[in-house]
C-alpha positions as CSV (number, residue, x, y, z in Angstrom):
1,M,119.0,125.6,75.4
2,T,117.4,128.3,73.3
3,S,118.8,130.4,70.4
4,D,120.2,133.9,71.0
5,D,117.3,135.5,69.0
6,E,114.7,133.7,71.3
7,T,116.6,134.8,74.3
8,Q,116.6,138.4,73.2
9,R,112.9,138.3,72.6
10,T,112.1,137.5,76.2
11,P,110.8,140.8,77.7
12,A,112.7,141.8,80.9
13,S,109.4,142.6,82.7
14,A,108.0,139.2,81.8
15,L,111.1,137.5,83.0
16,E,111.1,139.2,86.3
17,L,107.4,138.3,86.8
18,L,108.2,134.7,86.1
19,R,111.1,134.7,88.5
20,R,108.7,135.6,91.3
21,V,107.2,132.1,91.1
22,V,110.2,130.0,89.8
23,S,114.0,130.2,89.8
24,I,114.6,130.4,86.1
25,E,117.3,131.7,83.8
26,R,116.5,133.8,80.7
27,S,117.7,131.0,78.4
28,E,115.3,128.5,80.0
29,V,112.1,130.6,79.6
30,A,110.9,129.3,76.3
31,T,111.5,125.6,77.2
32,A,110.0,126.0,80.6
33,L,106.8,127.6,79.3
34,G,106.7,125.0,76.6
35,T,107.0,122.1,79.0
36,F,104.4,123.8,81.3
37,L,102.0,124.0,78.4
38,T,102.7,120.4,77.2
39,F,101.9,118.9,80.6
40,A,98.8,121.0,80.9
41,L,97.7,119.6,77.5
42,V,98.6,116.0,78.5
43,L,96.5,116.0,81.7
44,G,93.8,118.3,80.3
45,G,93.4,115.8,77.4
46,Y,93.1,112.9,79.7
47,Y,90.5,114.7,81.8
48,L,88.5,115.3,78.6
49,I,88.1,111.6,78.0
50,R,87.7,110.6,81.6
51,P,84.0,111.5,81.9
52,V,83.3,109.7,78.7
53,R,84.9,106.6,80.3
54,E,82.8,107.1,83.4
55,N,79.6,107.3,81.3
56,V,80.5,104.0,79.5
57,S,80.9,102.4,83.0
58,A,77.6,103.9,84.1
59,E,75.8,102.2,81.2
60,A,77.4,98.8,81.8
61,T,76.2,96.0,84.0
62,A,77.9,94.9,87.2
63,D,79.3,91.8,85.5
64,Q,80.7,94.0,82.6
65,R,82.4,96.4,85.0
66,Q,84.0,93.5,86.9
67,L,85.3,92.0,83.6
68,W,86.6,95.4,82.5
69,F,88.6,95.9,85.7
70,L,90.1,92.5,85.2
71,L,91.0,93.3,81.6
72,V,92.6,96.6,82.7
73,F,94.8,94.6,85.0
74,V,95.8,92.1,82.4
75,V,96.4,94.7,79.7
76,M,98.5,96.8,82.0
77,L,100.7,93.7,82.9
78,M,101.2,93.1,79.1
79,A,101.7,96.8,78.2
80,V,104.2,97.8,80.8
81,P,107.1,95.6,79.7
82,I,106.3,96.4,76.0
83,F,106.4,100.1,76.8
84,G,109.7,99.6,78.6
85,W,111.2,97.7,75.7
86,I,110.1,100.4,73.2
87,V,111.6,103.2,75.2
88,A,114.8,101.4,75.7
89,R,115.4,100.6,72.1
90,I,113.8,103.4,70.0
91,P,115.4,106.9,69.8
92,R,113.5,108.9,72.4
93,R,113.0,111.8,70.0
94,A,110.6,109.5,68.1
95,V,109.0,107.6,71.0
96,L,106.7,110.3,72.5
97,P,105.3,111.8,69.2
98,A,104.8,108.3,67.8
99,I,103.0,106.9,70.9
100,Y,100.9,110.1,71.2
101,A,100.0,109.8,67.5
102,L,99.0,106.2,68.2
103,F,96.8,107.3,71.1
104,V,95.3,109.9,68.8
105,A,94.5,107.3,66.1
106,V,92.9,105.0,68.7
107,M,90.8,107.9,70.1
108,V,89.6,108.7,66.6
109,V,88.6,105.1,66.0
110,F,86.6,105.1,69.3
111,W,85.1,108.4,68.4
112,L,83.8,106.9,65.1
113,G,82.5,103.8,66.9
114,L,81.1,105.3,70.0
115,G,79.0,107.7,68.0
116,S,76.7,104.9,67.1
117,T,76.9,102.9,70.3
118,S,78.6,103.2,73.7
119,G,77.9,99.8,75.1
120,G,79.0,96.2,74.4
121,H,82.5,95.2,73.4
122,L,83.4,98.6,72.0
123,G,82.5,100.4,75.2
124,G,84.4,97.9,77.2
125,A,87.5,98.3,74.9
126,F,87.3,102.0,75.4
127,F,87.0,101.7,79.2
128,V,90.2,99.5,79.2
129,F,92.0,101.8,76.8
130,A,91.2,104.9,78.9
131,S,92.1,103.2,82.2
132,V,95.6,102.1,80.9
133,F,96.1,105.2,78.8
134,N,96.9,107.6,81.7
135,L,99.6,105.3,83.0
136,F,101.7,105.9,79.9
137,V,101.0,109.5,78.8
138,V,102.3,110.9,82.1
139,S,105.4,108.5,82.0
140,L,106.1,109.6,78.5
141,F,106.0,113.2,79.5
142,W,108.5,112.8,82.3
143,I,110.8,110.8,80.1
144,L,110.8,113.8,77.8
145,M,111.6,116.0,80.8
146,S,114.6,113.8,81.7
147,D,116.0,114.2,78.2
148,I,115.6,118.0,78.3
149,Y,116.7,119.0,81.8
150,D,119.7,118.0,83.9
151,S,119.5,117.4,87.6
152,E,120.2,121.0,88.6
153,Q,117.6,122.4,86.3
154,A,115.1,119.7,87.3
155,K,115.3,120.7,91.0
156,R,114.5,124.3,90.1
157,L,111.9,123.8,87.4
158,Y,110.0,120.6,88.0
159,G,107.7,122.2,90.5
160,F,106.8,124.8,88.0
161,I,106.3,122.2,85.3
162,A,104.2,120.0,87.7
163,A,101.9,123.1,88.1
164,G,101.2,122.8,84.4
165,G,99.8,119.3,85.0
166,T,97.6,120.7,87.9
167,T,96.4,123.4,85.5
168,G,95.4,120.8,83.0
169,A,93.7,118.7,85.7
170,V,91.5,121.8,86.4
171,L,90.9,123.1,82.9
172,G,90.3,119.6,81.4
173,P,87.1,118.8,83.3
174,F,86.1,122.4,83.1
175,A,86.3,122.3,79.3
176,A,84.5,118.9,79.3
177,N,81.7,120.3,81.4
178,M,81.3,123.3,79.1
179,L,81.6,121.4,75.8
180,V,79.4,118.4,76.5
181,P,76.1,120.3,76.1
182,V,77.4,121.8,72.9
183,V,79.2,119.0,71.1
184,G,78.0,115.9,72.9
185,G,79.9,113.3,75.0
186,E,81.5,111.2,72.2
187,N,82.9,114.3,70.5
188,L,85.1,115.0,73.5
189,L,87.3,112.2,72.2
190,L,87.9,114.2,69.0
191,V,88.7,117.3,71.0
192,A,91.1,115.3,73.2
193,A,92.7,113.8,70.1
194,L,93.4,117.4,68.8
195,V,94.8,118.3,72.2
196,F,97.3,115.4,72.1
197,L,98.3,116.2,68.6
198,V,99.3,119.7,69.8
199,A,101.2,118.1,72.8
200,A,103.0,115.8,70.3
201,A,104.0,118.8,68.1
202,L,105.2,120.7,71.2
203,S,107.3,117.7,72.3
204,I,109.1,117.8,68.9
205,W,109.6,121.6,69.2
206,L,110.9,121.3,72.7
207,R,113.6,118.8,71.7
208,T,114.5,121.2,68.8
209,I,115.1,124.2,71.0
210,A,116.6,122.2,73.9
211,G,119.2,120.6,71.6
212,S,119.9,117.0,70.8
213,A,122.2,116.2,73.6
214,Q,121.0,113.8,76.2
215,K,120.7,115.3,79.7
216,N,121.6,113.7,83.0
217,G,118.0,113.9,84.2
218,I,116.6,112.7,87.4
219,A,113.5,110.9,86.0
220,E,113.7,107.1,86.1
221,A,113.4,104.7,83.2
222,P,110.1,103.0,82.4
223,P,109.5,99.7,84.1
224,T,110.0,96.4,82.4
225,L,108.8,92.8,83.2
226,R,112.1,92.2,85.0
227,T,111.6,95.4,87.0
228,L,108.1,94.2,88.1
229,L,109.3,90.7,89.0
230,S,112.2,92.1,91.0
231,G,110.0,94.7,92.6
232,A,107.5,91.9,93.7
233,E,110.3,90.0,95.3
234,R,111.5,93.0,97.2
235,V,108.1,93.9,98.4
236,F,107.3,90.4,99.7
237,R,110.7,90.1,101.5
238,D,110.6,93.5,103.1
239,S,108.0,94.2,105.8
240,Y,108.5,98.0,105.3
241,L,107.6,97.8,101.6
242,L,104.9,95.2,102.2
243,R,103.2,97.7,104.6
244,I,103.1,100.3,101.8
245,A,101.8,97.7,99.4
246,A,99.1,96.7,101.8
247,Y,98.0,100.3,102.3
248,I,97.7,100.9,98.5
249,L,95.8,97.6,98.1
250,L,93.3,98.4,100.8
251,A,92.9,101.9,99.4
252,N,91.9,100.6,96.0
253,L,89.8,97.8,97.3
254,L,87.6,100.1,99.3
255,S,87.6,103.1,97.0
256,T,86.6,101.0,94.1
257,F,83.4,100.1,96.0
258,F,82.3,103.7,95.8
259,Y,83.4,104.0,92.2
260,L,81.3,101.0,91.2
261,E,78.3,102.3,93.2
262,Q,78.6,105.8,91.6
263,S,78.6,104.1,88.1
264,R,75.6,102.0,88.9
265,L,73.6,104.9,90.5
266,A,74.5,107.3,87.8
267,G,73.3,104.9,85.1
268,E,70.0,104.4,87.0
269,T,69.4,108.0,88.0
270,I,70.6,110.1,85.0
271,K,69.0,108.7,81.9
272,D,70.5,111.1,79.4
273,A,74.1,110.3,78.3
274,T,75.1,113.9,77.8
275,E,73.9,114.8,81.3
276,R,75.9,111.9,82.7
277,V,79.1,112.9,81.0
278,Q,78.5,116.5,82.3
279,F,77.9,115.1,85.8
280,F,81.2,113.2,85.8
281,A,83.1,116.2,84.4
282,E,81.7,118.4,87.2
283,R,82.8,115.9,89.8
284,D,86.3,115.9,88.3
285,L,86.4,119.7,88.2
286,I,85.4,119.9,91.9
287,T,88.0,117.3,92.8
288,S,90.8,119.1,91.0
289,I,90.0,122.5,92.5
290,L,89.8,121.2,96.0
291,T,92.9,119.1,95.5
292,V,94.9,122.2,94.5
293,L,93.6,124.2,97.5
294,V,94.4,121.4,100.0
295,Q,97.9,120.9,98.5
296,V,98.7,124.6,98.7
297,F,97.1,125.5,102.1
298,V,96.6,122.3,104.1
299,A,98.8,119.3,103.2
300,G,102.2,120.8,104.2
301,R,100.9,122.0,107.5
302,I,99.3,118.7,108.4
303,M,102.5,116.7,107.6
304,A,104.8,119.2,109.4
305,R,102.7,119.4,112.5
306,F,101.1,116.0,112.9
307,G,103.4,113.8,110.7
308,I,102.9,111.8,107.6
309,G,100.8,109.2,109.5
310,A,98.1,111.8,110.1
311,A,98.1,112.8,106.4
312,A,97.8,109.1,105.3
313,A,95.1,108.5,107.9
314,V,92.7,111.1,106.5
315,L,91.8,108.9,103.6
316,P,90.8,105.7,105.6
317,V,88.9,108.0,108.1
318,F,86.9,109.5,105.2
319,T,86.3,106.0,103.9
320,I,85.0,104.7,107.2
321,V,82.7,107.7,107.6
322,G,81.6,107.3,103.9
323,L,80.8,103.7,104.3
324,A,78.6,104.4,107.4
325,I,76.8,107.3,105.6
326,Y,76.3,105.2,102.4
327,A,74.7,102.4,104.4
328,S,72.0,104.7,105.6
329,M,71.7,106.9,102.4
330,P,72.6,105.0,99.3
331,E,72.0,107.9,96.9
332,L,74.0,109.1,93.9
333,H,74.9,112.5,95.2
334,V,75.9,111.1,98.5
335,V,78.2,108.6,96.9
336,A,79.6,111.3,94.5
337,A,80.4,113.6,97.5
338,I,82.1,110.7,99.3
339,M,84.2,110.0,96.1
340,V,85.2,113.6,95.8
341,A,86.3,113.7,99.5
342,E,88.2,110.5,99.0
343,R,90.0,111.5,95.8
344,V,91.0,114.9,97.3
345,A,92.4,113.1,100.4
346,A,94.2,110.7,98.2
347,F,95.8,113.2,95.8
348,A,96.6,115.9,98.3
349,L,97.4,114.0,101.4
350,A,97.7,110.2,101.2
351,N,99.8,110.0,98.0
352,P,102.4,112.6,99.1
353,A,102.7,110.9,102.6
354,T,103.2,107.5,101.0
355,K,105.9,109.0,98.7
356,V,107.8,110.1,101.8
357,L,108.1,106.5,102.9
358,Y,110.1,105.7,99.7
359,T,112.8,108.2,100.7
360,A,114.0,105.8,103.3
361,V,114.9,103.1,100.7
362,D,117.8,103.0,98.3
363,A,117.3,104.2,94.7
364,D,117.3,100.8,93.1
365,E,114.9,99.4,95.7
366,R,112.6,102.4,95.4
367,Y,112.5,102.2,91.6
368,K,111.6,98.5,91.4
369,A,109.3,98.3,94.4
370,Q,107.5,101.5,93.6
371,N,106.9,100.4,90.0
372,F,105.5,97.1,91.2
373,I,103.2,98.8,93.8
374,D,102.1,101.6,91.4
375,T,101.1,99.1,88.7
376,V,100.4,95.6,89.8
377,V,99.2,96.3,93.3
378,Y,97.3,99.4,92.3
379,R,95.4,97.9,89.3
380,G,95.2,94.5,91.1
381,G,93.3,96.2,93.8
382,D,90.8,97.5,91.3
383,A,90.3,94.0,89.7
384,L,90.0,92.3,93.1
385,S,87.5,94.8,94.4
386,G,85.1,94.3,91.5
387,A,85.3,90.5,92.0
388,I,84.7,90.7,95.8
389,F,81.9,93.1,95.8
390,N,80.1,91.6,92.9
391,G,80.5,88.1,94.4
392,L,79.1,89.3,97.8
393,T,76.0,91.0,96.2
394,K,75.3,88.5,93.5
395,S,76.5,85.1,94.6
396,M,75.9,85.5,98.4
397,G,72.9,87.9,98.1
398,W,74.2,90.5,100.5
399,P,72.5,93.9,100.3
400,L,74.8,96.8,99.4
401,A,74.3,98.4,102.8
402,L,75.6,95.2,104.5
403,V,78.6,95.1,102.2
404,A,79.4,98.7,103.2
405,L,79.1,98.0,106.9
406,A,81.1,94.8,106.6
407,S,83.9,96.8,104.9
408,I,84.4,99.1,107.9
409,P,86.6,96.6,109.9
410,L,88.8,96.3,106.7
411,A,89.0,100.1,106.6
412,G,90.0,100.0,110.3
413,V,93.0,97.8,109.3
414,W,93.9,100.3,106.6
415,L,93.7,103.1,109.2
416,A,96.0,101.2,111.5
417,L,98.6,100.9,108.7
418,A,98.4,104.6,108.1
419,R,98.9,105.4,111.8
420,Q,102.2,103.4,111.7
421,Y,103.7,105.5,109.0
422,D,105.8,107.8,111.2
423,K,107.1,105.0,113.4
424,A,107.9,102.8,110.4
425,L,109.8,105.6,108.7
426,A,111.8,106.5,111.9
427,E,112.7,102.8,112.4
428,R,113.8,102.5,108.7
429,L,115.9,105.6,108.9
430,V,117.7,104.2,111.9
431,E,118.3,100.9,110.2
432,T,119.6,102.7,107.1
433,K,122.2,104.7,109.3
434,L,123.4,101.5,110.9
435,R,124.1,99.7,107.7
């Protein structure tokens, strides 16, 4: 996949050092390092704009945030089939650079506009853009990987490449935290735009050195409207898949409560916009570092010793404790700490445990159902949460402490679903063998 000259230039000592962490051939080194760097840039670029999005949310009213969550859901439903149509009909060598270039152009437009004002319709448009944006940049990257690597290579190299994304998830918020006091919050969009330009250029270079032949990769095609509709039908007809969907829905319903409260409290407590962006970047950095540590040292041990149900249960347990603590101490740093704990539990424990459940369904069922759950159910939970909590506090006049306490029984249902993971998986595997 690389030229002879490039192969000869790979130092033997460097190759041996690399082979200590990944099973790699000499001819794969340049491509593997390029894909590692590209994924680091992709997630790093996203985490550069994420604290800007959080700041926009902090400056908004509760009604605006509720509307924005609804718009994110609607735009996602519209964008997913369009994205699938584009990828299916346009040569893939042109798709990723073109869409990344489009994202760059949009970020530059927002950079120009948000420099003068971060509120109103422009701020809402940016919140929606940034919330939908991460759904596609990661999908585009893995589509590129499926074109470059065959199945055998993917099994050896995808773990190493995924580590590039983890690196970006750490360095992105770290860079945002360092840059905000120097360049200001809105200028992070320009920095992110430059990062994605480099990622687009690297994607072109990767295709060049990997060759033009299509590989038999293991990544799946992007979802389409037909995929989502078929996935919805499968989820509602299959109690096993419905249990997964219910877990994800409840996770987003309750986690969004803390997100909304963090946004509100940050807007009220931290008056300077630059300080708010720095605050959100610090939270992202802490979350990313803790996630890596838990993934490496804790997650595997918990699932191996106690099962996937225990791993999935950590998130609702943290949420129940968090709701009780919030009811007595509704302060910004308390909510921020709860959110960090929740996100670490979700990324390092709950998400991998849930993915294990998909291994007990056939490939077509997994692809369609998982796409429906990861898009419609996931974003639908966000939109529904904003409407419910805003309705309880504004229309019914409930104090936020009462909303938190009233949410605990719902979190208990969520916990019960998590504790059934191991039993449900075992029963499904038996059913699969009997078919």
